[in-house]
C-alpha positions in Angstrom: -15.5 -11.2 3.1 -17.0 -14.1 5.2 -17.0 -17.1 2.6 -18.3 -19.8 5.2 -18.8 -19.7 8.9 -15.8 -21.7 10.4 -16.6 -24.4 12.6 -16.0 -24.0 16.3 -12.9 -25.9 18.1 -15.7 -27.8 20.2 -17.2 -28.9 17.1 -14.1 -31.0 16.0 -14.1 -34.7 17.3 -13.4 -35.3 20.9 -10.8 -38.0 20.3 -9.2 -35.2 17.8 -9.2 -32.4 20.6 -7.5 -34.9 23.0 -5.1 -36.4 21.1 -3.7 -32.0 20.4 -3.5 -31.8 24.0 -1.7 -35.2 24.4 0.4 -33.9 21.4 1.4 -30.7 23.2 2.0 -32.5 26.7 -0.3 -29.8 28.4 -3.8 -29.7 29.1 -6.3 -27.7 27.0 -8.0 -25.1 29.6 -9.8 -22.6 27.2 -9.8 -21.6 23.8 -10.9 -18.5 21.6 -12.1 -19.6 17.8 -11.4 -17.2 14.9 -12.4 -16.3 11.9 -11.5 -15.4 8.7 -9.3 -17.3 5.9 -10.6 -19.8 3.5 -11.8 -22.8 5.4 -14.7 -24.1 6.7 -12.7 -25.8 9.4 -12.1 -25.0 13.1 -8.9 -22.9 13.4 -8.5 -21.6 17.5 -6.2 -20.0 20.0 -5.9 -22.7 22.5 -4.5 -22.0 26.3 -3.0 -24.5 28.0 -1.9 -25.3 32.0 1.6 -24.8 31.2 0.9 -21.1 30.5 1.4 -21.4 26.3 -0.9 -19.7 24.3 -0.6 -22.0 20.8 -2.6 -21.9 17.4 -4.4 -24.9 16.0 -6.5 -25.6 13.1 -8.7 -28.4 11.9 -9.6 -30.3 8.8 -11.9 -32.9 8.0 -11.2 -34.8 4.3 -15.1 -35.5 4.3 -16.1 -31.6 4.7 -13.3 -30.1 1.7 -10.8 -32.2 0.6 -8.4 -29.6 -0.6 -8.3 -27.7 2.7 -7.3 -31.2 4.2 -4.8 -31.1 1.8 -3.4 -27.7 2.4 -3.7 -28.5 6.0 -0.9 -31.5 5.8 1.2 -29.8 3.1 1.4 -26.5 5.3 2.8 -29.1 8.2 5.6 -30.4 6.1 6.4 -26.8 4.8 7.0 -25.3 8.3 9.1 -28.6 9.3 11.8 -27.4 6.4 11.5 -23.2 6.7 14.7 -21.9 8.6 13.9 -20.7 12.1 14.9 -17.0 11.1 12.0 -17.0 8.4 9.4 -14.8 10.2 6.7 -17.9 10.3 4.9 -19.9 13.3 7.0 -23.2 14.4 5.0 -26.7 13.9 4.6 -27.9 17.6 2.0 -30.6 16.5 0.7 -32.6 14.1 -2.0 -35.2 14.8 -4.8 -37.3 12.8 -8.5 -39.0 13.7 -10.1 -40.5 11.4 -10.3 -38.1 8.1 -9.6 -35.3 10.5 -5.9 -33.4 10.4 -5.2 -31.0 13.2 -1.8 -28.4 12.7 -0.7 -27.0 16.3 1.8 -24.2 15.7 3.4 -21.3 18.5 1.4 -18.1 18.4 2.2 -15.4 16.5 2.3 -12.2 18.1 0.0 -9.2 16.7 -3.2 -9.2 14.9 -4.7 -9.4 11.2 -5.7 -6.4 10.1 -8.9 -6.1 8.5 -7.9 -3.0 6.3 -4.2 -2.1 5.5 -2.2 1.0 6.9 0.5 2.2 6.0 2.2 1.1 9.3 0.8 -2.6 8.2 1.8 -2.6 4.5 5.8 -1.7 6.0 5.6 -4.4 8.3 4.8 -7.4 6.0 7.0 -5.6 3.2 10.1 -6.3 5.9 8.7 -10.3 6.3 8.4 -10.6 3.0 11.8 -9.3 2.3 12.9 -11.4 5.1 11.9 -14.4 4.0 12.6 -14.0 0.0 16.2 -14.0 1.3 16.6 -17.0 2.1 17.0 -19.9 -0.4 13.8 -22.1 -0.8 14.2 -25.2 1.2 14.7 -28.5 -0.9 12.0 -30.1 -1.1 9.9 -27.0 -1.8 8.1 -27.4 -5.5 9.0 -24.2 -8.2 6.3 -21.5 -8.4 4.8 -22.4 -11.2 3.5 -25.2 -9.7 1.4 -23.5 -6.9 -0.2 -20.7 -9.5 -2.8 -21.7 -11.3 -5.1 -20.0 -14.3 -2.5 -17.8 -15.3 -3.7 -17.8 -18.5 -6.7 -15.8 -17.5 -6.7 -13.0 -19.8 -5.9 -15.2 -22.3 -9.0 -17.1 -21.9 -11.1 -13.9 -21.5 -9.7 -12.9 -24.6 -11.1 -16.1 -26.2 -14.5 -16.0 -24.9 -14.9 -12.7 -26.1 -14.7 -9.7 -23.5 -17.5 -9.4 -21.2 -17.7 -5.8 -21.1 -15.6 -2.6 -22.0 -12.7 -2.1 -20.1 -12.0 -5.9 -20.9 -12.5 -4.6 -24.8 -10.0 -2.3 -24.6 -7.3 -4.1 -22.1 -7.6 -7.6 -22.2 -5.8 -8.5 -25.4 -3.0 -6.5 -24.0 -3.6 -7.9 -20.2 -3.1 -11.5 -22.2 0.6 -10.3 -23.5 1.7 -8.6 -20.6 1.1 -12.3 -18.9 2.5 -14.6 -21.6 5.5 -16.7 -20.2 4.9 -16.1 -16.5 6.3 -19.5 -15.6 9.4 -18.5 -17.0 10.0 -14.5 -15.1 8.8 -16.2 -12.1 11.0 -18.9 -11.8 14.0 -18.6 -9.1 15.5 -20.4 -5.8 13.9 -17.9 -3.4 11.8 -18.7 -0.8 8.3 -17.4 -1.9 4.9 -17.5 0.8 3.3 -17.4 -2.6 -0.1 -16.5 -1.0 0.3 -13.0 0.7 -3.2 -11.7 2.2 -4.1 -9.7 5.0 -5.9 -12.5 6.4 -2.1 -14.3 6.5 -0.4 -12.0 8.5 0.0 -11.1 11.7 1.3 -7.7 12.6 2.7 -6.4 16.2 2.2 -3.1 16.4 4.3 -2.9 19.2 7.8 -3.9 17.2 6.3 -2.9 14.1 6.8 -6.4 12.5 4.9 -9.2 10.7 4.4 -12.9 10.7 3.5 -14.2 7.6 0.9 -17.0 8.4 -0.4 -19.9 6.5 2.5 -21.6 4.2 1.0 -24.4 2.4 1.8 -22.7 -1.0 5.1 -22.0 -0.2 7.4 -22.5 -3.3 10.9 -21.5 -5.1 10.5 -18.2 -7.0 12.0 -14.8 -7.6 12.3 -13.0 -4.6 10.0 -10.0 -5.7 7.0 -12.4 -6.1 5.3 -12.0 -2.7 5.9 -8.2 -2.7 4.0 -8.4 -6.3 1.3 -10.4 -4.2 1.0 -8.2 -1.4 0.6 -5.2 -3.5 -2.4 -6.4 -5.2 -3.7 -7.7 -1.5 -3.6 -4.1 -0.7 -6.0 -2.7 -3.4 -8.3 -6.2 -3.1 -8.4 -5.4 1.0 -8.4 -2.1 0.9 -6.5 0.9 2.8 -7.7 2.5 6.0 -7.7 5.9 3.8 -9.8 4.8 1.2 -9.5 3.2 -2.2 -7.4 5.5 -3.9 -4.8 5.6 -1.2 -4.5 1.6 -1.7 -4.3 2.0 -5.6 -1.5 4.4 -5.2 0.5 2.6 -2.3 0.3 -0.3 -4.1 1.5 1.5 -7.5 4.4 2.8 -5.4 5.5 -0.7 -4.1 5.4 -2.2 -7.6 7.6 0.8 -8.7 10.3 -0.8 -6.3 10.2 -4.1 -7.9 11.7 -5.5 -11.4 9.0 -4.7 -14.5 8.2 -8.6 -13.7 6.0 -7.6 -10.5 4.1 -5.2 -12.9 3.1 -8.7 -14.8 2.5 -10.6 -12.0 -0.2 -8.3 -10.6 -2.1 -8.2 -14.3 -1.7 -11.8 -14.8 -3.0 -12.6 -10.7 -5.8 -10.5 -12.1 -6.7 -12.3 -14.8 -6.6 -15.6 -12.8 -9.0 -14.2 -10.5 -11.2 -12.7 -13.1 -11.5 -16.4 -15.3 -11.6 -18.3 -12.0 -14.8 -16.1 -10.6 -16.4 -17.4 -14.4 -15.7 -21.0 -14.4 -15.0 -22.1 -10.7 -17.9 -22.7 -8.7 -17.4 -24.1 -5.0 -20.2 -25.8 -3.4 -18.6 -25.6 0.6 -17.6 -21.7 0.1 -19.9 -20.7 -2.4 -19.2 -16.6 -2.2 -15.2 -17.2 -3.1 -16.4 -16.4 -6.7 -18.3 -13.5 -5.5 -14.9 -12.1 -3.9 -12.9 -13.0 -6.6 -15.3 -10.5 -8.8 -14.9 -7.5 -6.0 -10.8 -8.1 -6.5 -11.1 -7.8 -10.0 -13.2 -4.5 -9.9 -11.2 -3.2 -7.3 -8.1 -3.7 -8.9 -9.0 -2.1 -12.8 -7.4 1.4 -11.7 -4.2 0.0 -11.0 -4.3 -2.7 -13.4 -5.1 0.2 -16.0 -2.3 1.7 -15.1 0.6 -1.1 -15.3 -0.6 -2.2 -18.9 -0.6 1.1 -19.9 3.1 1.7 -18.3 4.2 -2.1 -19.9 2.9 -1.2 -23.4 2.7 2.3 -24.4 5.7 4.4 -25.0 6.8 6.7 -22.1 
């Protein structure tokens, strides 16, 4: 889903673009605007006179302060990640007036529109590599990078919206309870694993994790649980049933709390779709509702596994 058209790199203020070139020490000879993601700011592949291709994103605080803050936060996170983490490396951060630009190394590969078994395997490996590191000092606990995980509890309080919620919302709230305790840990977690936050290199069967603004200290399985939800939410090239199957298989390799996390994450999307409206990204509520609907078969199975005797 396209949330809102990204601005073009050429629409960023000329002084900002000139400052980026100065920071990189090379003339920008061309660029390709990139789509996708949850930001209205420009994102582009920049071609430099010295032969490099780099990635740049920019945001004005006057357009959307939240995304401006995320660019600043990601810039700080990239500086503390070990080089062995499958992430881009920061090359420059440039400010001009209300604008902020972040430039990183280019990540080999492409962002998949639908998951495949190959891309899932590559991202699983990247997540495991990342979580094999202790979270760098300064990264906040994951509970401070997660919002509205009491979603099912709030649904129960407000009253179910349909028959599925009448049957499962109470159990979903019980499953998600005390999430801050069982997500706590000291492993490095990305905390925003989605297909559009990865670059998969088919030539090497490897992946780079992108957009590190929500990085935190948490349990090492957390990114894999979030990946399983995205496999269903984004979809698999072989269809919805395969997406649900692949996600369930992945969850079965993880501790029981990973299933609870997926249930809680779905509750977050459910309550935010109902209560949070975004004037800059108005279609994000639709995106959340579609995720909740797609995840119901998986969440039903997980709740049953967690709450009914074998």
